[in-house]
C-alpha positions in Angstrom: 54.4 -0.8 43.8 52.7 -2.3 40.6 55.5 -0.9 38.4 58.1 -2.4 40.7 56.5 -5.8 40.5 56.3 -5.6 36.7 60.0 -4.5 36.6 61.1 -7.3 38.9 59.2 -9.9 37.0 60.8 -8.8 33.8 64.3 -9.4 35.4 63.5 -13.1 36.0 64.5 -15.7 33.5 61.1 -17.2 32.9 61.6 -19.4 29.8 58.4 -19.6 27.9 56.6 -16.8 29.8 56.2 -13.1 28.9 55.3 -10.2 31.2 52.6 -7.8 30.1 52.5 -4.1 30.9 48.7 -4.3 30.6 46.2 -4.8 33.4 44.8 -8.3 33.6 41.3 -7.3 32.3 40.2 -5.6 29.1 37.6 -2.8 29.0 34.7 -5.3 28.9 36.0 -7.1 32.0 37.3 -10.2 30.2 40.4 -11.7 31.9 43.3 -11.4 29.4 45.3 -14.1 31.1 42.7 -16.6 30.0 43.0 -15.5 26.4 46.8 -15.4 26.5 48.3 -18.4 28.5 51.8 -18.1 29.8 51.5 -14.3 29.8 51.8 -12.7 33.3 49.5 -9.7 34.0 49.9 -7.5 37.1 46.8 -5.7 38.5 46.6 -2.3 40.2 47.8 -2.0 43.8 45.3 -2.0 46.6 46.1 -0.1 49.9 44.4 -1.0 53.1 44.9 0.9 56.4 43.9 -0.8 59.6 44.3 0.7 63.1 47.0 -1.0 65.2 47.0 1.2 68.3 44.4 3.9 69.1 45.4 6.5 71.6 43.4 9.1 73.5 45.3 12.1 71.9 44.5 11.0 68.3 48.0 9.9 67.6 46.9 6.6 66.2 49.3 4.0 64.8 48.1 1.9 61.9 49.2 -0.9 59.6 49.3 0.1 55.9 49.1 -3.0 53.7 49.8 -2.7 50.0 48.7 -5.6 47.9 49.4 -6.3 44.2 48.2 -9.4 42.4 49.6 -11.0 39.3 47.8 -13.6 37.1 48.7 -16.1 34.4 47.3 -19.3 33.1 48.8 -22.6 31.7 47.4 -25.7 30.2 46.0 -27.7 33.1 46.6 -31.0 31.4 50.3 -30.4 30.7 51.9 -28.6 33.7 55.4 -27.4 32.6 58.3 -29.3 34.0 59.8 -26.1 35.5 56.5 -25.1 37.2 57.9 -25.4 40.8 61.0 -23.4 40.0 58.9 -20.7 38.3 56.6 -20.4 41.3 59.7 -20.2 43.6 61.2 -17.4 41.4 57.8 -15.5 41.3 57.4 -15.7 45.1 61.0 -14.6 45.6 60.6 -11.1 44.2 58.7 -10.1 47.4 62.1 -9.3 49.0 63.2 -7.1 46.1 60.3 -4.7 46.1 61.3 -1.5 47.7 58.8 0.0 50.2 60.0 2.4 52.9 59.3 1.0 56.3 58.0 -2.4 55.1 58.2 -4.7 58.1 56.3 -7.6 56.6 56.7 -9.1 53.1 54.4 -11.9 52.0 53.8 -13.7 48.8 50.8 -16.1 48.3 50.1 -18.4 45.4 46.6 -19.6 44.6 45.5 -21.9 41.7 42.1 -22.3 40.2 40.7 -23.9 37.1 38.9 -22.3 34.2 38.0 -25.0 31.7 41.3 -26.5 30.4 43.4 -23.8 32.0 45.0 -23.6 35.4 45.0 -20.0 36.6 47.8 -19.0 38.9 47.3 -15.9 41.1 50.2 -14.5 43.0 49.6 -11.9 45.7 52.4 -9.7 46.9 51.6 -8.1 50.3 53.8 -5.5 52.0 52.9 -4.1 55.4 54.4 -1.1 57.2 53.5 0.8 60.4 52.4 4.4 59.9 
């Protein structure tokens, strides 16, 4: 799913932003999105399986949730004029990600501050019943 997210992000017309193929952290654990503002980094996917229905004959039904996070930073003192439209575009790719049997598609946006930078974290979460 990570590759799909990167590919879908590259299709967007995000003036002033670039999409990286690299993971968001270097080998020492330093967040690359803090070193390179306006460059979007996508992390590895995380898969979580939670029981939905447990049966006596071991034919359990579970929810499989796959999550991918993307990160970027911008100058906190000068938020770009197109910030809201960029967030809308970034959230919108959740419906373009192909995942067989996905019955729930969610996109969450969280902002935090690191010094003079506003860090934007996007979380794409797709759930399917298995």
